[in-house]
C-alpha positions as CSV (number, residue, x, y, z in Angstrom):
1,M,-77.6,174.4,4.3
2,N,-78.0,170.5,5.7
3,P,-74.9,168.6,5.6
4,K,-76.2,165.4,6.2
5,P,-76.5,164.2,2.5
6,E,-72.3,164.8,1.8
7,R,-71.8,163.0,5.4
8,D,-73.8,159.8,4.3
9,R,-72.2,159.9,0.6
10,R,-68.9,159.9,2.2
11,R,-70.1,156.8,4.6
12,Y,-71.4,155.0,1.1
13,D,-68.2,155.8,-0.7
14,S,-65.6,155.1,1.9
15,P,-66.6,151.3,1.7
16,L,-66.9,151.0,-1.9
17,R,-63.5,152.7,-2.4
18,A,-62.1,150.0,0.0
19,E,-63.6,146.9,-1.8
20,A,-62.5,148.7,-5.3
21,A,-59.1,148.7,-3.3
22,R,-59.3,145.2,-2.6
23,R,-60.2,144.0,-5.9
24,T,-57.7,146.0,-7.5
25,R,-55.0,144.2,-5.4
26,A,-56.3,140.5,-5.8
27,T,-56.2,141.3,-9.2
28,I,-52.6,142.5,-8.9
29,R,-51.7,139.4,-6.9
30,D,-53.0,136.8,-8.9
31,A,-51.7,138.1,-12.1
32,A,-48.5,138.7,-10.5
33,A,-48.5,134.4,-9.3
34,R,-49.4,133.7,-12.6
35,L,-46.2,135.1,-14.6
36,F,-43.9,134.1,-11.5
37,V,-44.7,130.5,-11.7
38,R,-44.7,130.9,-15.5
39,D,-41.5,132.9,-16.2
40,G,-40.0,133.0,-13.0
41,Y,-39.5,135.5,-10.5
42,V,-36.4,137.4,-12.0
43,S,-37.8,137.9,-15.1
44,T,-41.3,139.0,-14.2
45,T,-41.0,142.9,-14.1
46,V,-43.4,145.3,-12.3
47,K,-44.5,146.3,-16.2
48,N,-45.3,142.9,-17.2
49,I,-47.2,142.4,-13.8
50,A,-49.3,145.9,-14.6
51,E,-49.9,144.2,-18.7
52,E,-51.2,140.9,-17.4
53,A,-53.6,142.4,-14.8
54,G,-54.8,145.2,-17.0
55,V,-53.7,148.0,-14.8
56,A,-51.3,150.9,-15.2
57,V,-47.4,150.7,-13.3
58,R,-48.7,153.8,-11.1
59,T,-51.5,151.1,-10.0
60,V,-49.4,148.1,-8.9
61,F,-46.9,150.6,-7.0
62,T,-49.8,152.1,-5.4
63,A,-51.3,149.2,-4.2
64,Y,-48.1,147.4,-3.5
65,P,-45.7,150.1,-2.7
66,G,-43.0,147.5,-1.8
67,G,-42.9,146.4,-5.5
68,K,-42.5,142.3,-7.0
69,A,-41.1,141.2,-3.2
70,E,-44.6,142.6,-1.7
71,I,-46.5,141.4,-4.4
72,F,-44.8,137.8,-4.0
73,R,-45.1,137.6,-0.5
74,E,-49.0,138.3,-0.2
75,A,-49.1,135.7,-3.2
76,L,-47.7,132.8,-1.6
77,D,-49.0,133.9,1.5
78,H,-52.8,133.5,-0.1
79,A,-52.2,130.4,-1.8
80,V,-50.7,128.5,1.5
81,A,-53.5,129.6,3.3
82,G,-55.9,129.0,0.7
83,D,-59.6,129.0,0.1
84,G,-61.7,128.0,2.6
85,A,-64.7,126.6,0.2
86,R,-61.7,125.0,-1.6
87,D,-60.5,123.1,1.7
88,N,-63.7,122.2,2.9
89,D,-64.2,120.4,-0.6
90,D,-61.4,118.2,0.5
91,S,-62.1,117.3,3.9
92,H,-65.5,116.5,2.8
93,S,-64.0,114.5,0.1
94,A,-61.8,112.4,3.1
95,G,-65.1,111.8,4.6
96,V,-66.8,110.5,1.4
97,A,-63.6,108.3,1.1
98,E,-63.8,106.7,5.0
99,A,-67.3,106.3,4.9
100,E,-67.0,104.4,1.4
101,R,-64.7,102.1,3.4
102,K,-66.9,101.4,6.4
103,R,-69.7,101.0,4.0
104,R,-67.4,98.0,2.1
105,G,-66.5,96.6,5.7
106,D,-62.6,98.1,5.3
107,T,-60.8,98.3,8.3
108,V,-60.2,101.8,9.4
109,S,-57.1,102.2,12.1
110,H,-56.6,105.6,13.6
111,V,-53.1,105.5,11.8
112,D,-54.8,105.2,8.7
113,L,-56.9,108.3,9.5
114,V,-54.0,110.3,10.8
115,V,-52.0,109.8,7.5
116,E,-54.7,110.3,5.3
117,Q,-55.3,113.6,6.6
118,L,-51.6,114.2,6.8
119,V,-51.2,113.7,2.9
120,A,-54.4,115.1,2.3
121,Y,-53.5,118.6,4.0
122,G,-49.7,118.8,2.4
123,T,-51.4,117.9,-0.9
124,T,-53.7,120.4,-0.7
125,M,-51.4,123.0,0.0
126,L,-48.4,121.9,-2.5
127,E,-51.3,121.9,-5.2
128,R,-52.4,125.8,-4.1
129,A,-48.8,127.2,-3.4
130,G,-46.1,124.6,-4.6
131,G,-45.5,126.4,-7.9
132,L,-44.7,129.8,-6.1
133,L,-42.7,127.8,-3.4
134,M,-40.8,126.3,-6.6
135,T,-40.4,130.0,-7.6
136,S,-38.5,130.9,-4.5
137,V,-36.0,128.1,-4.5
138,E,-35.5,128.2,-8.3
139,S,-35.0,132.0,-8.0
140,S,-33.0,131.8,-5.2
141,G,-29.7,131.9,-6.6
142,A,-30.5,134.8,-8.3
143,D,-32.2,137.4,-5.9
144,P,-32.2,138.1,-2.4
145,D,-35.8,138.6,-1.4
146,M,-36.1,134.3,-3.0
147,R,-33.2,133.5,-0.9
148,R,-34.6,134.7,1.8
149,F,-38.5,133.4,1.2
150,A,-37.0,130.0,0.4
151,A,-34.8,129.7,3.4
152,D,-37.8,130.5,5.6
153,D,-40.3,128.0,3.7
154,A,-37.4,125.7,4.6
155,R,-36.9,126.4,8.0
156,A,-40.9,126.3,8.5
157,T,-40.9,122.9,7.1
158,A,-38.1,121.4,9.0
159,E,-39.9,122.7,12.4
160,N,-43.4,121.2,10.9
161,A,-41.5,117.8,10.2
162,R,-39.8,117.5,13.2
163,T,-43.5,117.9,15.4
164,L,-44.9,115.4,13.2
165,A,-41.9,112.9,13.9
166,E,-42.4,113.7,17.4
167,G,-46.0,113.4,17.8
168,L,-45.7,109.7,15.6
169,E,-43.0,108.5,18.1
170,H,-44.9,109.5,21.0
171,A,-48.3,107.7,19.9
172,G,-45.8,104.7,19.1
173,W,-46.2,104.1,15.5
174,L,-42.4,104.9,14.2
175,R,-41.1,101.8,13.5
176,E,-38.1,100.1,16.2
177,D,-35.3,101.2,13.6
178,V,-36.3,104.4,12.8
179,T,-35.7,107.8,15.3
180,V,-37.6,111.1,15.8
181,E,-34.5,112.8,13.8
182,H,-34.4,110.2,11.0
183,A,-38.2,110.4,10.7
184,A,-38.4,114.4,10.6
185,D,-36.0,114.0,7.8
186,V,-38.1,111.6,5.7
187,L,-41.2,113.8,6.3
188,F,-39.0,117.0,5.5
189,T,-38.3,115.7,2.4
190,L,-41.2,114.0,1.0
191,S,-43.4,116.9,2.3
192,S,-41.0,119.2,0.1
193,P,-42.1,121.4,-3.3
194,Q,-39.3,119.8,-4.7
195,V,-40.4,116.2,-4.9
196,H,-44.1,117.4,-5.3
197,A,-42.6,119.2,-8.7
198,L,-40.6,116.8,-9.6
199,L,-43.4,114.2,-9.9
200,R,-46.5,116.4,-10.7
201,R,-44.9,118.4,-13.2
202,D,-42.0,116.7,-14.7
203,C,-43.0,113.3,-14.8
204,G,-46.9,114.5,-15.1
205,W,-48.3,112.5,-12.1
206,D,-52.1,113.0,-11.5
207,V,-52.7,114.4,-7.7
208,E,-54.2,110.9,-6.8
209,R,-51.3,109.1,-8.1
210,Y,-49.2,111.6,-6.1
211,R,-51.4,111.4,-3.2
212,Q,-51.2,107.7,-2.9
213,W,-47.6,107.1,-3.4
214,L,-46.8,110.0,-0.5
215,S,-49.4,108.2,1.8
216,G,-47.7,104.4,0.6
217,T,-44.2,105.6,0.7
218,L,-44.7,107.4,4.5
219,R,-46.4,104.2,5.7
220,A,-43.3,101.8,4.8
221,T,-40.6,104.3,5.3
222,L,-41.7,105.0,9.0
223,L,-44.5,103.4,10.7
224,R,-44.9,100.0,12.0
225,R,-47.0,97.3,10.5
226,T,-49.2,96.6,13.5
227,A,-49.7,101.0,14.3
228,R,-53.4,100.9,14.9
């Protein structure tokens, strides 16, 4: 008896099973993300997630043994990391805008490009992940996992803001009356999911209005007028 066909079938089935498991996890993750943003973390149950995803509760726990906290962590990581294709689209849009300015003969300084890229990156990330980040903030008082997630994000945002402020100071672009500490505080606040949610969700601004406001506010509050 030749065992080779059985071995070949097993080699074939293994990638298929792995891909099916990956798709199931993604379906559960995306369904949970929608519910977390819409209904909040505390109000969303594993049963709700299973129903939204069209799977059994048992399947949710098989895919995510850590339950809701594990699902939220993966959903947030996925949202922050983003989709390569969409990110490339954003970079392409920035390049098109730069080319249009050059065509009109507008002067484009190095600091202009840095601010534009900074704002574009921050806006794109918050458009993807802002809802989940706000879920962790708004649920932090009622859930220890959310409290930890919110604290971790605030810490990471503060560290990034400090690094950016130091870079602006090193380049000589900060106003003379603005310290690195002040710049870091401003960047931390302006790049927060809370400000993004207030303007985009509560005030109903479109993304372009938010982007222009963020760019203009950064320039007006932190940067020298003569920075090139």
